[in-house]
C-alpha positions as CSV (number, residue, x, y, z in Angstrom):
1,M,9.4,10.0,-105.3
2,K,6.2,8.5,-103.8
3,L,5.6,4.8,-104.3
4,G,2.0,3.8,-105.1
5,F,-0.1,1.6,-107.3
6,V,-2.9,1.8,-109.8
7,S,-6.2,0.8,-108.2
8,A,-7.6,-1.0,-111.2
9,I,-6.2,-4.4,-110.0
10,L,-8.4,-4.3,-106.9
11,P,-11.9,-3.9,-108.3
12,E,-13.5,-5.9,-105.4
13,L,-12.6,-3.2,-102.9
14,D,-14.1,0.1,-102.3
15,L,-11.9,3.2,-102.0
16,G,-11.6,2.8,-98.3
17,G,-10.5,-0.8,-98.7
18,V,-7.9,0.2,-101.4
19,L,-6.5,2.9,-99.1
20,A,-6.4,0.6,-96.1
21,F,-4.5,-2.0,-98.1
22,A,-2.1,0.6,-99.4
23,R,-1.2,1.7,-95.9
24,E,-0.8,-1.9,-94.7
25,A,1.5,-2.7,-97.6
26,G,3.6,0.3,-97.2
27,F,2.4,2.4,-100.2
28,T,2.0,6.1,-99.7
29,T,-0.2,7.0,-102.7
30,V,-2.8,5.5,-105.1
31,E,-4.0,6.3,-108.6
32,A,-7.8,5.9,-108.2
33,M,-9.8,4.6,-111.1
34,C,-12.8,6.7,-112.2
35,W,-14.6,4.9,-114.9
36,P,-18.4,5.4,-115.2
37,V,-20.3,2.9,-113.2
38,G,-21.1,0.0,-115.5
39,R,-19.8,-3.0,-117.4
40,A,-16.1,-3.1,-118.3
41,E,-15.4,-3.3,-122.1
42,R,-11.8,-4.6,-121.7
43,R,-9.5,-5.9,-119.0
44,Y,-8.5,-3.4,-116.3
45,A,-11.3,-1.0,-117.4
46,G,-14.6,-0.3,-115.8
47,V,-13.3,0.1,-112.3
48,T,-14.9,2.9,-110.2
49,H,-13.2,3.8,-107.0
50,I,-14.3,7.4,-107.3
51,D,-17.5,8.1,-109.2
52,A,-16.9,11.4,-111.0
53,S,-20.2,11.4,-112.7
54,R,-21.9,13.0,-109.7
55,F,-19.1,14.5,-107.7
56,G,-19.3,17.7,-105.7
57,R,-17.8,19.2,-102.5
58,P,-19.6,16.8,-100.2
59,E,-18.2,13.8,-102.1
60,A,-14.8,15.4,-102.2
61,G,-14.9,15.8,-98.5
62,I,-15.7,12.1,-98.0
63,V,-12.7,11.1,-100.2
64,Q,-10.3,13.6,-98.5
65,A,-11.4,12.3,-95.1
66,L,-10.7,8.7,-96.2
67,C,-7.2,9.6,-97.4
68,A,-6.5,11.4,-94.2
69,R,-7.7,8.5,-92.1
70,H,-5.4,6.0,-93.8
71,G,-2.5,8.4,-94.4
72,V,-2.4,7.7,-98.1
73,T,-2.6,10.4,-100.8
74,L,-4.1,10.2,-104.3
75,S,-1.4,10.4,-107.0
76,G,-4.1,11.2,-109.6
77,L,-7.4,10.1,-111.0
78,G,-7.4,7.6,-113.8
79,Y,-9.8,7.2,-116.8
80,Y,-8.5,5.6,-120.0
81,P,-11.0,5.7,-122.9
82,N,-10.6,6.4,-126.6
83,P,-11.5,10.1,-127.2
84,L,-10.6,9.7,-130.9
85,A,-13.1,6.9,-131.4
86,A,-14.5,6.8,-134.9
87,D,-18.1,7.1,-133.6
88,E,-18.5,10.8,-132.7
89,R,-21.3,10.1,-130.3
90,E,-19.2,7.5,-128.5
91,A,-16.2,9.8,-128.3
92,A,-18.5,12.6,-127.0
93,V,-19.5,10.4,-124.1
94,Y,-15.8,9.7,-123.3
95,I,-14.9,13.4,-123.5
96,E,-17.8,14.5,-121.3
97,H,-16.8,12.0,-118.6
98,L,-13.1,12.9,-118.9
99,K,-14.0,16.5,-118.2
100,K,-16.0,15.4,-115.1
101,V,-12.9,13.5,-113.9
102,I,-10.8,16.6,-114.4
103,S,-13.3,18.7,-112.4
104,A,-13.3,16.0,-109.6
105,A,-9.5,16.1,-109.4
106,A,-9.7,19.9,-109.0
107,L,-12.2,19.6,-106.2
108,L,-10.0,17.0,-104.4
109,G,-6.9,19.2,-104.8
110,V,-5.2,16.3,-106.6
111,N,-4.8,18.2,-109.8
112,Q,-3.6,15.2,-111.8
113,V,-5.7,13.1,-114.3
114,N,-4.2,10.3,-116.4
115,T,-5.7,9.1,-119.7
116,F,-5.1,8.2,-123.3
117,I,-5.2,10.5,-126.4
118,G,-7.0,7.8,-128.3
119,R,-6.9,6.7,-131.9
120,D,-9.1,5.4,-134.7
121,P,-7.0,2.4,-136.0
122,A,-8.8,2.5,-139.3
123,R,-7.5,6.0,-140.1
124,S,-4.0,7.1,-141.0
125,L,-1.9,8.9,-138.4
126,A,-2.4,12.1,-140.3
127,D,-6.1,11.8,-140.2
128,N,-6.0,11.0,-136.5
129,W,-4.0,14.2,-135.9
130,R,-6.8,16.1,-137.6
131,V,-9.3,14.6,-135.2
132,F,-7.0,15.4,-132.3
133,D,-7.0,19.0,-133.4
134,E,-10.8,19.0,-133.2
135,R,-11.4,17.2,-129.9
136,W,-8.4,17.8,-127.6
137,P,-8.0,21.6,-127.4
138,G,-11.3,21.8,-125.6
139,I,-10.3,19.1,-123.1
140,V,-7.0,20.9,-122.4
141,R,-8.7,24.2,-122.0
142,H,-11.1,22.6,-119.4
143,A,-8.0,21.3,-117.5
144,E,-6.3,24.7,-117.6
145,G,-9.4,26.3,-116.2
146,E,-9.5,23.7,-113.4
147,G,-5.8,23.9,-112.6
148,V,-5.4,20.2,-113.5
149,R,-2.6,18.5,-115.5
150,I,-3.4,15.7,-117.8
151,G,-0.9,12.8,-118.0
152,I,-1.1,10.9,-121.3
153,E,0.0,7.3,-121.0
154,N,2.0,5.9,-123.9
155,C,0.3,2.5,-124.2
156,P,-0.5,1.7,-127.9
157,M,-3.8,-0.1,-126.9
158,F,-3.1,-2.7,-129.6
159,F,-4.3,-6.1,-128.5
160,T,-5.9,-7.7,-131.6
161,Q,-5.4,-7.7,-135.4
162,D,-8.7,-5.6,-135.6
163,E,-6.6,-2.8,-134.1
164,W,-3.8,-3.1,-136.6
165,P,-1.7,-1.2,-137.4
166,G,-1.7,1.6,-134.8
167,G,-3.9,0.5,-131.9
168,K,-6.1,3.0,-130.1
169,N,-3.7,5.6,-128.8
170,I,-1.4,7.9,-130.9
171,A,0.8,9.0,-128.0
172,V,3.1,6.0,-128.2
173,S,6.5,7.3,-129.2
174,P,8.9,10.3,-128.7
175,R,8.1,11.5,-132.3
176,N,4.4,11.5,-131.6
177,W,4.9,13.2,-128.2
178,R,6.8,16.0,-129.9
179,E,3.9,16.4,-132.4
180,M,1.3,16.3,-129.6
181,F,3.1,19.1,-127.7
182,R,3.7,21.1,-130.9
183,R,0.0,21.1,-131.6
184,I,-1.0,21.8,-128.0
185,P,1.9,23.4,-126.1
186,S,-0.1,23.9,-123.0
187,R,1.7,22.9,-119.7
188,A,-1.6,21.3,-118.7
189,L,-0.7,18.5,-121.1
190,G,2.0,16.0,-120.0
191,L,3.0,12.4,-119.9
192,N,2.1,9.5,-117.7
193,Y,5.3,7.6,-118.5
194,D,5.2,3.8,-118.7
195,P,8.6,2.3,-119.7
196,S,7.2,-1.1,-120.5
197,H,5.4,0.0,-123.6
198,L,8.7,1.4,-125.1
199,V,10.5,-1.9,-124.4
200,W,8.1,-4.2,-126.4
201,Q,8.1,-1.7,-129.2
202,Q,11.9,-2.2,-129.3
203,M,12.6,1.4,-128.1
204,D,14.9,2.7,-125.4
205,P,12.8,3.4,-122.3
206,V,15.5,5.6,-120.6
207,A,16.7,8.0,-123.3
208,P,13.4,9.9,-123.6
209,L,13.5,10.9,-119.9
210,W,16.1,13.6,-120.7
211,E,14.2,15.2,-123.5
212,F,10.7,15.1,-121.9
213,A,11.7,15.7,-118.3
214,D,9.5,18.7,-117.9
215,R,6.5,16.9,-119.4
216,I,6.6,13.8,-117.1
217,C,3.9,14.3,-114.4
218,H,3.2,10.7,-113.4
219,V,4.9,7.3,-113.8
220,H,3.6,3.8,-114.1
221,A,5.9,0.9,-112.9
222,K,5.1,-2.1,-115.0
223,D,7.7,-4.5,-116.5
224,V,7.5,-6.5,-119.7
225,R,9.2,-9.6,-121.0
226,V,9.7,-9.9,-124.7
227,D,9.9,-13.6,-125.7
228,R,12.3,-13.8,-128.6
229,H,11.3,-17.3,-129.6
230,R,7.7,-16.1,-129.9
231,L,8.7,-13.0,-131.8
232,D,10.7,-15.1,-134.2
233,D,7.7,-17.2,-134.8
234,V,5.0,-14.5,-135.4
235,G,7.0,-11.4,-136.4
236,I,6.5,-7.7,-135.4
237,L,3.2,-7.5,-137.5
238,A,1.5,-9.8,-135.1
239,A,-0.7,-8.6,-132.2
240,P,1.8,-7.5,-129.6
241,L,0.6,-9.9,-126.9
242,E,1.6,-12.8,-129.2
243,Y,5.2,-12.0,-128.4
244,H,5.4,-10.2,-125.1
245,S,4.0,-10.4,-121.6
246,P,3.3,-7.7,-119.0
247,K,5.2,-8.6,-115.8
248,L,5.7,-7.3,-112.3
249,P,8.7,-4.9,-111.8
250,G,11.8,-7.0,-111.6
251,L,10.4,-10.0,-113.6
252,G,10.9,-8.6,-117.1
253,D,13.5,-6.8,-119.3
254,I,13.6,-3.3,-117.7
255,D,16.7,-2.2,-115.8
256,W,14.9,-0.6,-113.0
257,G,18.1,0.7,-111.3
258,L,19.1,2.6,-114.4
259,F,15.5,3.8,-115.2
260,L,14.8,5.1,-111.7
261,S,18.3,6.6,-111.3
262,V,17.9,8.6,-114.5
263,L,14.4,9.5,-113.6
264,G,15.8,11.1,-110.4
265,D,18.6,12.7,-112.3
266,V,16.2,14.6,-114.6
267,G,14.5,16.0,-111.6
268,Y,11.4,13.9,-111.3
269,A,10.1,13.7,-107.8
270,G,6.5,12.6,-108.3
271,P,4.5,9.4,-107.9
272,V,5.7,6.0,-109.2
273,C,2.7,3.7,-109.3
274,V,2.8,0.0,-109.8
275,E,0.5,-1.2,-112.5
276,V,-0.2,-5.0,-112.2
277,E,-1.2,-6.7,-115.5
278,D,0.8,-9.9,-114.8
279,R,-1.6,-12.7,-115.5
280,A,0.5,-15.1,-113.4
281,Y,-0.7,-13.2,-110.3
282,E,-4.4,-12.6,-111.2
283,A,-6.1,-15.7,-109.9
284,T,-7.5,-14.2,-106.7
285,L,-7.7,-11.0,-104.8
286,D,-5.0,-12.4,-102.4
287,T,-2.6,-13.1,-105.3
288,R,-3.1,-9.6,-106.7
289,K,-2.5,-8.1,-103.3
290,E,0.7,-10.2,-103.0
291,A,1.7,-9.0,-106.5
292,L,1.5,-5.4,-105.2
293,R,3.5,-6.3,-102.1
294,Q,6.2,-8.0,-104.1
295,S,6.4,-5.1,-106.5
296,G,6.7,-2.7,-103.6
297,R,9.5,-4.7,-102.0
298,F,11.4,-4.8,-105.2
299,L,11.1,-1.1,-106.1
300,R,12.1,0.1,-102.6
301,N,15.6,-1.1,-103.4
302,Y,15.8,1.9,-105.7
303,L,13.4,4.4,-104.1
304,C,13.4,6.3,-100.8
305,A,9.7,5.9,-100.6
């Protein structure tokens, strides 16, 4: 497995700066964020380390040269919008850019793009599956044509009561993953597996590794701490951040030795990328860099990376 990080936590740096830091901190790979240039609509979004909106062979050559210079690979390209948004024009913008990111990954020879399925929280799950059937087959066909695999992250994207009850991503549970792959069985569709989201949903983050081993194409290393006293106070129908906190690996409830040992047992040998969303480390660029260093030191106890 290759140890890397998600570049969203370093928005002040350009791609060269991100890769230089990765090498200095001992990381071998980076998931590069590819949001359209513009204003972020939520935390950790809107970061553009590779601009896929106007990306051709010359731009690919520049990125490849930067990676070669620093000795750091790209684990994948990341863009995490809501393709199942209620507004069809809004969703069309997301889908168009997602296809551009997929094409950029093909030009780079990275062949991995990570994203969300999306969800309209005002619709039932059954209605969301109908929209999925309308919008996602074309995205997957585009990825197949480009030789790119799409890794769907399992974050519910549920932050406020306005997003109750299901958040803005349907790919949040093993049952929904089975349905997703039943509807689109293409091998171009896989999972960007983040164990932390299973933990705060009160699910086992290890057991699904066995069933979905051949679908896992990318892994996020983020921990989570569920505060029982807060959960007891607000209940499971509260917005999730009212009772849990994203943490650095080793500072939460995940048994990383068990998780990574089983991940290896099922045959996974791909990237494991630290995703920093721990607010205790977000004050400055220096503290966020230290968060990545600390996460790397911890995870190297379990990885030969």
